[in-house]
LUMLO-156661 format. One record per residue: x, y, z of N, C-alpha, C, O in turn. Coordinates in steps of 0.2 Angstrom, whole numbers, plus 5000, padded with zeros to 4 digits. Layout:
N
XYZXYZXYZXYZ
...
//
This chain:
662
471649884956472149914951472849894954473049904960
473349874949474049854951474449914949474349944945
475049914953475549964952476149924950476249874952
476649964946477249924944477749934950477949994951
478049884952478549884957479149844954479049794951
479749874954480349854951480849824956480849844961
481249774953481749754958482449794956482349844952
482949764958483649804957483849804949484249844948
483549764945483649764938483249824935483349844929
482749854938482349894935481749864931481349904928
481649794931481149764928480549754932480549734938
479949774929479349774933479149704936479349654933
478949694942478749634945477949634944477549674947
477749574941476949574940476649564946476849524951
476049584947475549574952475649604958475349594963
476149654959476249684965475749744966475749794961
475449744971474849794972475149854977475649844980
474849904977475049964981475049944988475449964992
474549904990474449894997475049845000475149845005
475349804995475849764997476549784994476949744994
476549844992477149864989477849864993478349834991
477749875000478249875004478449805005479049785005
477949755006478149685007478449655001478949615001
478249674995478549654989479349684988479749644987
479449744990480149774990480549734995481149714993
480249715001480649675005480849605003481349585004
480349575000480449504997480949504992481449464992
480949554987481449564982482149574984482549534982
482149614989482849634991483149584996483749574997
482649544999482849495004483249435000483749415002
482949424994483249374989483949394987484349354987
483949464985484649484983485149484989485749464988
484849504995485349505001485549435002486149425005
485149385001485349315002485949294998486349255000
485949324992486549304988487149354989487649324989
486949414991487549464992487949454998488549454998
487549445004487849445010488449395011488949405014
488249335009488749285010489449295006489949285009
489349315000489949324996490349394998490949394998
489949435001490249495004490649485010491149515011
490349445014490649425020491349385019491849395022
491349345014491949305012492449355009493049345011
492249395005492749445002493049485007493649505007
492649515012492849555017493349525022493849555024
493149465024493549425028494249405025494749415028
494249385019494849375016495349435015495949435016
495049495014495449555013495649575020496249595020
495249565025495549595032495949545035496449565039
495949475034496349425037497049435035497249435029
497549455040498249455039498349515035498949515031
497949565035498049625030498749665032499049695028
498949655038499549695040500149655039500749675039
500049585037500649545035500849545028501449545026
500349545024500449535016499949585013499349585014
500249625008500949635006501349675011501049705016
501949675010502449725014502249795013502049815007
502249835018502049905017502549935012503149925012
502249985008502650015003502650095004502250115007
503050125000503150205001502450234999502250285003
502150214994501550254992501050254997500750304998
500850195000500350195004500550225011500150255015
501150225012501450265018501250345017501150375022
501350365011501250435009500450455010500350505014
500050415008499350425009499150415016498650455018
499450375019499250365027499550425030499150455035
500150445029500350505032499950565031499950615035
499750575025499350635023498650635027498450685029
498350575028497750565032497950585039497550615042
498450555041498650565048498750645050498650665055
499050675045499250745046498550785046498550835050
498050765043497450805043497150795050496950845053
497150735053496850725060497250745066497050755071
497950745065498450755070498750815070498950845075
498850845064499250905063498850965061499051025061
498250945058497751005056498051025049497851085047
498450985045498651005039498450955034498350905035
498450985027498250935022498650885020498450835017
499350895021499850845020500350855026500450905029
500850805026501350805031501950845028502450855032
501950865022502450905018502050955014501450955015
502450995010502151045006501651015001501850964997
501051035001500551004996500651044989500651104989
500851004984501051034978500551004972500751014966
499950984974499450974969499550914964499450914958
499950864967500150804963499450764962499350734957
499050764967498350734967497850774971498050814975
497250774969496750804973496750774980496850714980
496550814985496650784992496050744994496050715000
495550744990494950714993494950634995494650614999
495450604991495550534993495750525000495450485004
496350555002496550545009496150585014496250565020
495750635012495350665017494850615019494650605025
494550565014494050515016494450465020494050435025
495050445019495350405024495450435030495350395035
495650495031495650525037494950525041494950515047
494450535037493750535040493650465043493350465049
493750415039493650345042494050335048493750305053
494750345048495150335054494950375060494950355066
494650435059494450475064493850455067493750455073
493350435063492750405066492750345069492450325074
493250295067493350235070493850225075493950175078
494350275076494850275080495350225078495750195082
495450215071495850165068496650175070496950125072
496850235070497550245071497750225078498350205079
497250225083497450205090497450125091497650105096
497150095086497050025087497649975084497549915084
498050005080498649965077499349995079499450045080
499749945079500449965080500850005075501250045076
500549995069500850035063500250075059499750045058
500450135058499950175055499650155049499050155047
500050125044499750095038499250045039498750045035
499250005044498749955045498049985047497549965044
498050045050497450085051497150105044496550095043
497550125040497350145033497150085029496650085025
497450025030497249965027496549945029496149915025
496349955035495749945037495249985034494649965032
495350045032494950095028494850065021494350065018
495350035019495349995012494849945012494449935007
494849905018494349855018493649885018493149855014
493549935021492849965021492649995014492149975011
493150025010492950045004492849994999492449994994
493249935000493149874995492449844996492149824992
492249845003491649815004491049855001490549824998
491149925001490649964998490649954991490049954988
491249944988491249934981490949874979490649864973
491049814983490749754981489949754981489649724977
489649794986488949804986488749834980488249814977
489049894978488849924972488949894966488549894961
489449844966489549804960489049754959488749744953
488749724964488149684964487549724961487249694957
487449784964486849824962486949834954486449834950
487549854952487649874945487549814941487249824935
487749754943487649694939486949684938486649664933
486549694943485849684943485449734938485049714935
485749794939485349844935485549834927485149864923
486049794926486249784919485949714917485949694911
485449694921485149634919485349564921485149514919
485949564925486249504927485749464933485449504937
485749404933485449364938485749374944486349394945
485449364950485749364957486349324957486849344960
486349254955486949214956487549244952488149244954
487349274946487949304942488249364945488849374945
487749404948488049464952488449444958488949474959
488249384961488649364967489349334964489849344968
489349304958489949284956490449344954491049344955
490149394952490549454950490849484957491449504957
490549484962490749504968491349454971491849484973
491249394970491749344972492449354968492949354971
492349364961492949374957493249444959493849444960
492849494961493149564963493449554969493949594971
493249514974493549504981494049454981494549464986
494049404977494549354979495149344973495549304975
495049374968495649374963496249394967496249454970
496849364966497449384969497649454967497949494970
497549464960497649534958497249584961497549634963
496649574962496249624966496449624973496449684976
496549574976496749574984497349604985497349644990
497849594981498449634982498349704982498649744986
498049734977497949804977497349834981497349894983
496849794983496349814987496649824994496349864998
497049784996497349785003497849845003497849875009
498149864998498649914998498349984999497749994995
498550035002498250095003498450144997498850174997
497950134992497950174986497350214986496750194988
497350274984496750324984496350294978495750314977
496550254973496150224968495550184971495050184969
495750144977495250114981494650154984494150134984
494850214985494350264988493950284982493350294984
494250294977493850324971493350274968492850284965
493550204969493150154965492450154967491950144963
492250154974491450154975491150214972490550204971
491450264972491150324969490950314962490450334959
491450284958491350274951490750224950490350234946
490750174954490250124953489550154955489050134952
489550194960488950224962488650274956488050274955
489150304953488950344947488550304942488050324939
488850244940488550204935487850174938487450174934
487850154944487250134947486650184946486150174944
486850244948486350304948486150324941485550334940
486550314937486450334930485950284926485650304921
485950224929485550174926484850174930484450124928
484750214934484050214938483550244933483650294929
482950204933482350224928481950274932481550314929
481950274939481450314942481850374945482450374946
481450434945481750494947482450504944482950514947
482350504937482950514933483450574934484050564934
483050624935483450694936483850684942484450704942
483550664948483950654954484550604953485050614956
484350554949484850494948485450524944486050514946
485350564939485850594935486250644939486850644939
485950684943486250734948486750694953487350714954
486450644956486850604960487450564957487950564960
487350544951487850514947488450564946489050544946
488250624944488750674942489150694949489750704949
488750694954489150714961489550654963490150664965
489350594962489850534963490450534959490950524961
490350544953490850544948491350604950491950594949
491150664951491550714953491950694959492550714960
491650664964492050644970492550594968493150594971
492350544964492850494961493450524958494050504960
493350574954493950614951494350654956494950654955
494050684961494350724966494750674971495150694975
494550614970494850564974495550534971496050524974
495450524964495950504960495850524953495350504950
496250564951496150604944496150564938495750574933
496450504938496450454932495750424931495550404926
495250434936494550404935494150454930493650434928
494450514928494150554923494150514917493750534912
494550464916494550424909493850394908493650374902
493450384913492850344913492250394911491750374909
492350464910491850504909491450494902490850494903
491850484897491450474890490950414891490450414888
491150364895490750304895490150314900489650284899
490250354905489750364909489250414906488550404906
489450454902488950504898488650454893488050464891
488950414889488650364885488050324888487550324885
488250304894487750264897487150304899486550284899
487250364901486750414903486350434897485650434898
486650444891486250464885485850404883485250414881
486050344884485650284882485050274887484450254885
485150294893484650284898484150334898483550324901
484350394897483950454898483250454893483250424888
482750484896482150484893482250534887482450594888
482050514881482250564875481950634876482150684874
481350634879481050704880481350744885481250814884
481750724889482150764894482850754894483250774898
483150714889483850704889484250764889484750764893
484150814885484550874885484550904892485050934894
483950914895483950944901484350904907484750934910
484150844907484450804913485250804912485650804917
485450794906486250794905486550854906487050864909
486150914904486450974906486550994913487051014915
485950974917486050984924486550944927486950964931
486650884925487150834928487850864926488250864930
487950894920488550924918488750984922489350994924
488251024924488351084928488551064935489051094938
488251004938488450984944489150964944489550974949
489350924939490050894939490550954938491050954941
490351004934490751064933490851104940491451124941
490351104944490351144950490851104955491251134958
490851034955491251004960491951004957492451014962
492051004951492751004949493051074950493651084951
492551124949492751194950492951204957493351254959
492751164962492951174969493651164970493951204974
493951124966494651104967495051164964495551184967
494851194959495151254956495151314961495551354962
494551314964494351374969494851364975495151414977
494951304977495451294983496151324981496451354985
496351304975497051334973497051404972497451444974
496451434970496451504969496451544976496751594976
496051514980495951544987496651544990496851594994
497051494989497751494992498251534988498851534990
498051564983498551594979499051554975499551564974
498751484974499251434971498951414964499051354962
498551454961498251434954498751434949498851384945
499151484948499751494943500451494946500451504952
500951474943501551464945501851534947501651584945
502251534952502551594955503151584959503351524961
503651634960504251614964504151594971503751624974
504451544973504351514979503751484981503551484987
503351464977502651434978502551374973502751374968
502051334976501851274971501251304968500951354970
500951264963500351294959499951234956500251184955
499351244956498951194952499151174945499151124943
499351234942499551224935500151184934500251144930
500651194939501251154939501051074940501351034937
500651064945500450994947500150964941500250904939
499650994937499350964931499850954926499850904922
500251004925500850994920501250944921501450904916
501450934927501850874929501550804927501850764924
500850804929500550734928500450724921500450664919
500250774917500050764910500650764905500650744900
501150804907501750814902502450804904502750764901
502650834910503350824912503550764915504150754916
503050734918503250674922503550614917503350604912
504050584920504450534916504050484914503650454918
504050464907503650414905503850344908504450334910
503350294908503550224910503850184905504050124907
503850204899504150164894503550114891503050124893
503750074887503250024884503149964888503649934891
502549934888502449874892502849814889502949774892
503049824882503449774879504149774880504549734877
504449834883505149844884505349814891505149844896
505749764891505949734897506349784901506749824899
506149784908506549834912506249894913506349934917
505749914908505349984909504849974915504649924917
504750034917504250034923503550004921503249974925
503350024915502749994913502749914912502249884914
503349894910503349824909503349784916503149734917
503749824921503749794927503049794931502849744934
502649844930502049844932501549794929501249754933
501549784923501149734920501449664922501049624922
502049654923502349594925502049574932501949514934
502049624936501749614943501049594943500849544946
500649624938499949604937499849534935499449494937
500249514930500249454927500449394932500149344932
500949414936501149364941500649344946500549294948
500249394947499649384952499049344950498849304953
498849354944498249324941498249324934497849364931
498549284930498549284923497849264920497649284915
497549214924496849194922496349254921496049254916
496349284926495849344927496049394921495549424918
496649404920496849454915496649434908496349474904
496749374906496549344900495849344899495549364894
495449314904494749304904494349374904493949384900
494649414908494349484908494349524902493949554900
494949514899495049554893494649524887494349564883
494649454887494149424882493449444883493049454878
493249444889492549464891492349534889491849544886
492849574889492749644887492649644880492249684877
493049614876492949604868492249584867491949604862
492049524870491449494868490849544871490349554867
490949584876490449624879490249684874489749714874
490749694869490549744864489949734860489649774857
489849664860489249644855488649624859488149604857
488649644866488049634870487849704872488149744876
487249714870486949784870486949814877487149874879
486749774882486649804889487349824892487349874896
487849784891488449804894488949834889489549844891
488749854884489249884879489649944881490249944880
489349994885489750044887490250024892490850054892
490049974896490549954901491149914898491649924900
490949874893491449834889491949884886492549874885
491649934883492049984879492450024884493050044882
492250034890492650074895493250024896493850054897
493149964898493749914899494149914893494749914894
493949904887494349904881494749964881495349964879
494450024882494850084881495350084886495950104885
495250064893495750074898496350024896496850034898
496149964893496649924892497149944886497749944886
496849974881497150004875497550064878498150074875
497350104882497650164885498350144888498750194888
498350084891499050064894499550064889500150074891
499450054882499950054877500150114873500450114868
499850174876499950234872500750254873501050234878
501050274868501750294868501950354873501550404873
502450344876502750404880502250424886502250474888
501850374888501450384894501650364900502250324900
501350374905501550354912500950304914500350314914
501250244916500750194919500850174926501350144928
500450204930500550194938500350114939499950094936
500750094944500550024946499850014948499549964947
499550064952498850044954498350064949497750064950
498550074943498050084937497550034936496950044935
497849974938497349914937496749914942496249874940
496849944947496249944952495649974948495049944950
495650014944495050044941494749994936494149994935
495149944933494949894928494649834932494149804929
494849824938494549754941493849754942493549694940
493449804944492749784945492349774939491949734938
492549814933492249804927492449734924492049704920
493049714925493249654922492949594926492649544923
492849604932492449554936491749544934491449494933
491449604933490749604931490649574924490149534923
491049594919491049564912491149484912490849454908
491649464916491749394916491149354918490949304915
490849384924490249344926489649354921489249304920
489549414918488949424914489049384907488549354905
489649384904489749354898489649274899489349244895
489849254905489749184906489049164907488749114904
488649214910487949194910487549194904487149154902
487749244899487449244893487649184889487249154885
488249154890488449094886488049034888487848994884
487949034895487548974897486848984895486548934893
486549044895485849054892485849034885485349014883
486349054881486349034874486348964873485948934868
486748924877486748854876486148814878485948774875
485848844883485248814886484548834882484048804883
484648884877484148904873483548934877482948934876
483848984882483349024886482949074881483149084876
482349094883481949134879482249194876482149214871
482649224881482949284878483449274873483649324869
483649214871484149194866483849154861484249134857
483249154860482949114855483049154848482849214848
483349124843483449154837482849154832482449104833
482849194827482349194822482349134818481849114815
482949104817482949044813483448994816483849014820
483448934813483848884816484648894815485048884820
484848924809485548934808485848984813486348974816
485449044814485649094819485649064826486149074830
485149024828485148994834485648944835485948944841
485848904830486348854831487048894832487448874836
487148954828487748984829487849014836488449014839
487349044839487349064845487449014850487849024855
487148954850487348904854488048874854488348864859
488348874848488948854847489448904850489948884854
489348974849489849024852489749024859490249024863
489149014862489049004869489348944872489648954877
489348894868489648834871490348844871490748814876
490648874866491448884866491648924872492048914875
491248984873491449024879491348994885491748994890
490748954886490648914892491248864894491448864899
491448834889491948784889492648824891493048794896
492748874888493348914889493348944896493848944900
492748964899492648994906492848934911493148944916
492548874909492648814913493348794914493648784919
493648804908494448784908494748834912495248814916
494648904912494948954916494848944923495248954927
494248924925494148904932494548844934494848854940
494648794930495048744932495748764933496048744938
495948804929496648834930496748874936497248874939
496248924937496248974942496248944949496548974953
495848894950495748864957496448854960496548874966
496848814957497548804961497948864961498348874966
497948904956498348964956498049014962498449044966
497449024962497149064967497249034974497449074979
497248964975497348934981498048954984498048964990
498548944980499148954982499249034984499549044989
499049074979499149144981498749164987499049204991
498149144988497749164993498049145000497949175005
498349085000498649055006499149105008499249115014
499549125003500049175005499849235008500049265013
499249265005498949325008498749315015498749355019
498449255017498149235023498649225028498549225034
499249195027499749175032500449205032500749205037
500649225026501349255026501449325029500949365029
501949335032502149395036502649425032503249425034
502549455026503049495022503249555025503749585024
502849585030503049645033503449645039503649695042
503649585041504049575047504649615047504849645052
505049605041505649645041505549725042505949755046
505049755040504949825041504749835048505049885051
504349785051504149795058504749785063504849825067
505249735061505849725065506249785065506549815070
506349815059506749875058506549935062506949975065
505849945062505550005066505649985073505850035077
505549925075505749915083506449925084506549945090
506849905080507649915081507749985082508150005086
507550025077507650095077507350125084507750165087
506750105086506450135092506950115098506950155103
507250055098507650035104508350055104508650065109
508650075098509350085098509550155095510150165096
509150185092509350255089509150305093508550315095
509550355094509450415099508850455095508850465089
508450475099507850515097508050585094507650615090
508650605095508850665092509150655085509350705082
509150595083509450575076509050605071508450605071
509350615065508950635059509050575054509550545053
508450555052508350495048508050505041507550545040
508350475036508050465029507650405029507950345029
506950405027506550345028506150335022505950385019
505850275021505250265017504650295021504650285027
504250325017503650355020503150305024502750325028
503250245022502850195026502950195033502550165037
503550215036503650215043503650285046503850295052
503550335042503550405044503150425050503350445055
502550405050502050415055502250385062502250405067
502450315061502650275067503250305070503250305076
503750325067504350355070504250425073504450435078
503750465070503550525073503250515080503350545085
502750465079502350445085502850415091502650425097
503350385089503850355093504350405097504650385101
504250465095504650525098505150555094505450605097
505250535088505750575084505450635082504850645080
505850695082505550755079505350755072505650725068
504750785071504450785064504950805059504950775054
505350855060505850875055506450835054506850845050
506550785059507050745059506950675056507350635055
506250665054506050605050505950625043505450655042
506350615039506350645032506150595027506550545026
505550595024505350555018505950565013505950625010
506250515011506850525006506650555000507050594997
506050554997505850584991505850664992505950694987
505750684998505750754999506350785000506450855000
506950755001507550775003507850834998508050885000
507650824991507950874986507350894982507450914976
506750884984506150904980505650954983505250984980
505750964990505351004994505751064997506251055001
505651124995506051184997506151185005506651205007
505551165009505551175016506151125019506451135023
506151065016506551015018507351035016507751025020
507351055010508051085008508351135012508951135014
507951175015508151235019508351205026508851225029
508051145028508251115034508851075033509151055038
509051055027509651015026510151055021510151035015
510451105023510851145019511451105016511751115011
511651045019512151005017511850945014512250895013
511250945012510950885009510950825013510850825019
511150765010511250705014511650705020511550665024
512150745020512650745025512350765032512650755037
511750795032511450825038511050765041510750775046
511050705038510650655041511150605044511650595042
510850565049511250515053511150445050511650405050
510550435049510350365046509950365040509650415039
510050315036509550305030509350235031509750185032
508650225030508350165031508150145024507650165021
508450095021508350075014507750015014507849965018
507350025010506849975008506849965001507149994997
506449914998506349904991506149964987506349984982
505650004990505450064987505950114986506050144981
506350124992506950164991507450144986507750184982
507650084986508150054982507950064975508350064970
507350054973507050054966506850124964506950154959
506550164969506250234967506650284969506650344967
507150274974507550334977508150344973508450394974
508350304968508950314965508950374960509450394958
508350394959508350454954508550524958508750574954
508650514964508850574968509650564970509850514972
510050614968510750614969510850614976511350574979
510550654980510650654988510450584991510850554995
509950544989509750484991510350434989510550394993
510550434983511050394981511750404985512050354987
511850464986512450474990512450454997512850425000
511850465000511750445007511850365008512150345012
511550325003511650255003512350235002512650195005
512650264997513350254995513850265000514350235001
513750315004514150335010513850315017513950355021
513650255017513350235023513550165024513750125019
513550135030513650065032513050035036512750075040
512949975034512349945038512549925045513049905047
512049945049512149935056511649875059511649845064
511049875055510549815056510249805049510149845045
510049735048509749715042509249665044509349615048
508649665041508149625042507849595035507749635031
507649535035507349505029507849495023508449515024
507649475018508049455012507649475006507049485006
507949485000507649494994507249564994507549614996
506749564991506349624990506049654997505849704997
506049605002505749625008506349655013506149675018
506949655011507449675015507449745017507349785013
507549755023507549825026508249835030508349795034
508649885028509249895031509249965034509050015032
509549965040509650025044510450045043510850005045
510550095040511250115038511450185041511050235041
512050185044512350235047512750275042513150255039
512550345041512850385036513450415039513550435044
513950415034514650435036514750505032514850505026
514650555035514650625032515350635029515350675024
515850605031516550625028516650585022517150595019
516150535020516250495014516450425016516650415021
516350385011516450315011517150295013517350255017
517650335009518350315010518550335017518950295020
518350385020518550405026518250355031518550335036
517650335030517350285034517650215034517750185039
517950195028518250135028518950135031519150085034
519250195031519950205035519750205042520150165046
519250235044519050225051518850155053519050135059
518550125049518350055051518950015052518949965056
519450025047520049985048520449995054520649955058
520450065056520850085062520450055068520750025073
519750055068519350025074519449955074519449925080
519449915069519549845069520249825072520249785076
520749865070521449845073521449865080521749825084
521049915082521049925090520649875093520949855099
520149855090519749795094520149735094520149695099
520549715089520949655089521549665095521649615098
521849725095522349735100522049725107522349695111
521449765108521149765115520949695117520949665122
520649655112520349595113520849545114520749495118
521449545111521949495112522249505119522349455122
522349565121522549575128522049545133522249515138
521449555132520949535137520849455137520849425142
520949425131520949355130521449325134521349265137
522049355136522549325140522449335147522849315151
521949375149521849385156521649325160521149295158
521949305165521749245168521149245172520849195173
520849305173520249315177519649305172519049305174
519849305165519249295161519149215160519549175158
518449205162518249135162517849125155517249135155
518149105150517849095143518149035140518749025140
517749005135517948945131518448975126518449035125
518748925122519148945117518848985111519149035108
518148965110517849005104517749075106517749125102
517549085113517449155115518049195115518049255113
518649165117519249205117519449215110519749275108
519249175105519449185098519049245095519249285091
518449255098518049315096518349375098518349425095
518649375104518949435106519549455102519649505100
519949395101520649405097520449435090520849465087
519849415087519749425080519449505079519349525074
519349535085519149605085518349605084518149655081
518049555086517349555084516849585090516249585089
517249605095516849635101516949705102517449735101
516349745103516349815104516949835109517049805114
517349885107517949905111517649935118518049925123
517049955118516849985125516749925130516849925136
516449865127516349805131517049775133517149755139
517549785128518249755130518549795136518749765141
518549865135518749905140518449895147518749895152
517749895147517349885153517549815156517549815162
517549765152517749695155518449695158518549665163
518849735155519549735158519549775165519849745170
519049825166518949855172518649805177518849805183
518149765175517849715179518349665182518349645187
518749635177519249585178519749605183520049565186
519849675184520349695188520149685195520549685200
519449675196519249665203519049595205519149575211
518849565200518549495201518549455195518449485189
518549385195518449345189517749345187517249345191
517549345180516949335178516949285172517449285168
516349255171516249205165515949245160515549295161
516149235154515849265148515549215143515949165141
514949215141514649175136514849185129515149245128
514749135125514949145118514549205115513949205117
514849245111514449305109513949285103514149235099
513349305103512949295097512649365095512549415099
512449375089512249445087511549455089511149415090
511449515090510749545092510349535085510649535080
509649535086509249525080509449585075509449645076
509549565068509649615063510349635063510549665058
510849605067511549635068512049585066512549585068
511849535061512349485059512849525055512749565051
513449505057514049535054514349595057514849625055
513949625062514149685066514549665072514549605074
514949705075515249695081514749675086514249705087
514949635091514549615096514549665102515049685104
513949695103513849745108513449725114513249765118
513349665115512949635121513349575123513549535119
513449575130513849525133513449495139513149535142
513549425140513149395145513749375150514149335148
513749395156514249385161513949345167513349345168
514349305170514249255175514749275181515349255180
514449295186514849315192514849255197514449205196
515249255202515349195207514749195211514549135214
514349245212513749245216513349305215513549345211
512749305217512249365216512649425219512549485216
512949425225513249485227513849505223513949565222
514249465220514749485215514449515209514749555206
513849485207513549515201513349585202513349625198
513049595208512849665210513449715210513449775208
514049685213514649735213514849745205515149795204
514849695201515049705194514549755191514849795187
513949755192513449805189513649875192513649925188
513849875198514049945200514749965197514750025195
515149925196515749945192515649965185515950015183
515149935182514949955175514650015175514750065170
514250035180513850095180514350155182514150205180
514850135185515350185187515850205181516250255182
515850175176516250185170516150255167515650285168
516650285164516650345161516050345156515950285153
515750405154515150405149515350365143514850335140
515950375140516150345134516050265134515850245129
516150235140516150165140515550135144515450075144
515150175147514650155151514150125147513950145141
513850065149513350025145512750065145512550095149
512350045139511650075139511150045144510750075146
511249975145510849945150511149885153511649855150
511049875159511249815163510649775166510349805170
510549715164510049675167510349625171510749585169
510049615178510349565182509849515184509249535186
510049455184509649395186510049345190510349305187
510049355196510449315201511149335200511349395201
511549285198512249295197512449305189513049305187
511949315185512049335178511849405176511349435178
512249435172512149505170512149505162512549465159
511649535159511649545152511749625151511349665153
512249635148512549705147512549725140512749685135
512249785138512249805131512449875131512349915135
512849885125513049955124512649985118512349945114
512650045117512250085112512550065105513150045105
512150085100512450075093512950125091513450105089
512850185093513350235092513950225097513850235103
514550225094515150205098515550275098515850295093
515550305104515950365104516750355104517050405103
516950295104517650285103517950285096518550285095
517450285091517650285084517450355082517150395085
517650375075517550445073516750455072516350405071
516550515074515850535074515550545067515950565063
514950535067514550555060514250615061514150635067
514050645056513650705056513850755051514350735047
513650815051513850865046514550885047514750895053
514950895042515650915042515650985045516251015046
//
């Protein structure tokens, strides 16, 4: 007697006996693994390779990273006041991954550790996408193609690498669809699907949009005799999981608004009602338009082909709920007065990849006259072959166009170091800024600066400066209580809505700058007395440097070429260096090399000088003279190599007006 054994599509395999059931299962899944593992490895390697270099770290992923870090290092759910803007399960999972793998200890920058977690979640999503494609009836090669599109599309790669909680929610959503399509142990499958979907929503709340289509799939799949029962049980499980979030707020006394506290209701109201709209996708300069433009620039071929495949999928019974979900998500982008987050596209990518591969397979089968597509009459069969041929040709043309576009984009992901300016700025801050200073920063560098020794309360995420009561109490004078502001593209575009951040940038001067364009990162010294006062002080300091430099250039003990002497006369040299050199020259002649700016300090006064003494003994004596200078003029460091001295003064110059609170 034979028993029915099924493969991942749920289709019975003929001739499989009870005695050989295990062997049959292994053979079936070995064939699937042979298709899955190579494409999974390719996708994982491409995502992991140079993940720290491209794209540049941004504020949002710094926030999720810092929240995960706060759980494992501070024992708190966030690094600032948690105000129910998102459910916390997404970054709790990131924290779990980094804790289990020790990721934070293995990378120089915290966001890279969280990006490694994104590789893990993307790999799990890829496996589940393969299984989902098989359960929908796709052949193994088709499922493998879906994984490749999911993993290699530049649109997907850009956002899969970035630390977004949408990436954490994606495998849970895919798992929900996989489980709901199970034909065996249907009640357990539906309960598992409900649990997975609940976790997806508590990882990123926008995934709730998929609920009607998951229910539709479940209703189609459920046994008619038990449909009402299984759906009811699954609904109860989902309600319990969602209720846990409400219970958390209730236990903390933060369910409803109240004086001096945050609340779940306020968080939901903000997300659904009071949050500023993104504008129309068709309005140039709107946030929605900019988000869509970013997506289009990354991969227009996948966007067009995926959207078309979704429309065609509506006419294919097996994938109709999936196609309807993708069409709905696309249409939802165009709702009036809505908010369109940049990572919204992450939810669309796996379903787009699946439909692109699945519809292409159906087209090929229609053209080749496969059994499943034999029509009842010649006219209908000819029509299907014609439509299939048109789609197959369109897909082939899309591949021809996509190959060079993807090649160029993927090369950038694999070799470009767009994050270098951010890394250089952080290194410069660590080397040159006093650890007691207060900094306004992009959240992408918050963890790293705290780890580097800056006090937690002195590293202020710019968004919180005037939106978090605890931070406002620490900064009674607002932006004036900070010493530095570190501007990035995120801050320049997103921070301008804050009056304090605008004032901090407007009343500050650049002391170090790295990179250009959107990757530019500036370290700016805040002038608490205002820009006008700072400009007056800058003019006075420049005049002083010119006077001191001109006097020094005339000193016969100064051994320097005409170009170096002109740098002194032009007031380009730090006054502390000029005064200190005057003291040295009173004792002995020294040579001075032509001044060059330190990294990131183009256009700033030169605060490093290379001296050449007549001998190693004279160099040692010169070092002693410099070390004996008054604290105002004493250099930060003196490095001696034979008869050569490299002398550097700190960024903060005590000879000029001080910054700080008035």
